[in-house]
C-alpha positions as CSV (number, residue, x, y, z in Angstrom):
1,M,132.3,-139.0,-122.2
2,A,133.0,-138.7,-125.9
3,T,130.0,-138.1,-128.2
4,Q,129.7,-140.5,-131.1
5,P,128.4,-139.5,-134.5
6,L,124.9,-140.8,-135.4
7,L,125.1,-144.3,-136.6
8,T,123.1,-145.5,-139.5
9,Y,121.7,-149.0,-139.3
10,K,121.0,-151.0,-142.5
11,S,119.2,-154.0,-140.9
12,L,117.9,-155.4,-137.7
13,D,121.1,-157.4,-137.3
14,D,123.0,-154.1,-137.1
15,I,120.7,-152.9,-134.3
16,R,121.0,-156.2,-132.4
17,A,124.8,-156.1,-132.7
18,R,124.9,-152.5,-131.4
19,K,122.4,-153.4,-128.6
20,E,124.7,-156.4,-127.5
21,A,127.8,-154.2,-127.6
22,L,126.1,-151.6,-125.4
23,R,124.9,-154.2,-123.0
24,K,128.4,-155.6,-122.6
25,E,129.8,-152.1,-122.1
26,L,127.1,-151.4,-119.4
27,Q,128.0,-154.6,-117.6
28,R,131.7,-153.8,-117.7
29,E,131.0,-150.3,-116.3
30,N,128.7,-151.7,-113.7
31,T,131.4,-154.0,-112.3
32,T,133.9,-151.1,-112.4
33,M,131.5,-148.9,-110.4
34,K,130.9,-151.7,-107.9
35,T,134.6,-152.1,-107.2
36,H,135.1,-148.4,-106.8
37,W,132.1,-148.2,-104.4
38,N,133.4,-151.0,-102.3
39,T,136.9,-149.6,-102.1
40,L,135.5,-146.2,-101.1
41,F,133.0,-147.1,-98.4
42,H,133.9,-150.6,-97.1
43,K,137.1,-150.6,-95.1
44,E,138.9,-153.9,-94.4
45,E,139.0,-154.9,-90.8
46,S,142.5,-154.9,-89.5
47,K,143.7,-157.9,-87.6
48,L,146.4,-156.1,-85.7
49,P,145.9,-155.9,-81.9
50,S,146.8,-152.2,-81.9
51,H,144.1,-151.4,-84.4
52,R,141.5,-153.4,-82.6
53,F,142.5,-151.6,-79.3
54,A,142.2,-148.2,-81.0
55,N,138.8,-149.1,-82.4
56,V,137.6,-150.2,-78.9
57,M,138.9,-147.0,-77.3
58,T,137.3,-144.8,-80.0
59,T,134.0,-146.6,-79.6
60,G,134.2,-146.3,-75.8
61,A,135.0,-142.6,-75.9
62,S,132.1,-142.0,-78.3
63,V,129.6,-143.9,-76.1
64,F,130.9,-142.0,-73.0
65,D,130.6,-138.7,-74.7
66,G,127.0,-139.5,-75.7
67,I,126.1,-140.5,-72.2
68,I,127.6,-137.2,-70.8
69,F,125.8,-135.2,-73.4
70,A,122.4,-136.9,-72.7
71,W,122.9,-136.3,-68.9
72,K,123.6,-132.6,-69.6
73,I,120.5,-132.3,-71.8
74,Y,118.4,-134.1,-69.2
75,N,119.6,-131.9,-66.4
76,R,119.2,-128.7,-68.5
77,F,115.6,-129.4,-69.7
78,G,113.6,-130.9,-66.9
79,G,115.9,-133.1,-64.8
80,K,116.2,-132.1,-61.2
81,K,114.7,-128.7,-60.4
82,K,117.2,-126.4,-58.9
83,K,115.0,-123.5,-57.8
84,A,111.4,-122.9,-57.2
85,T,111.4,-119.9,-59.5
86,R,112.6,-120.4,-63.0
87,K,114.9,-118.0,-64.7
88,K,113.8,-116.3,-67.9
89,N,114.1,-118.6,-70.9
90,K,117.2,-117.5,-72.9
91,G,116.4,-119.7,-75.9
92,L,117.5,-123.2,-76.8
93,L,121.0,-122.4,-78.2
94,A,121.9,-120.0,-75.5
95,S,120.9,-122.4,-72.8
96,L,122.7,-125.3,-74.4
97,F,126.0,-123.4,-74.7
98,S,125.9,-121.3,-71.5
99,G,127.4,-124.1,-69.3
100,W,130.3,-124.9,-71.6
């Protein structure tokens, strides 16, 4: 952003004109930023069957992975009791990664 030298205003009309110019510039910058934001974060949905199939497979794999992870956590921390005596608690991270 380039710095501008201090402007001297002779009348209220000069101030109003500068205010209007700044308002128009802000509106132009705002529309530019909106278009950049939309292109970055909102993907267009593809109509190709192969893309739709790939999206369904990705979603299905993610759901399946979440279910398996939840089942492992449930069994690890209070699901079915394996033995009457409990082993010494190794800690949360050690117990999570010991089965993998």
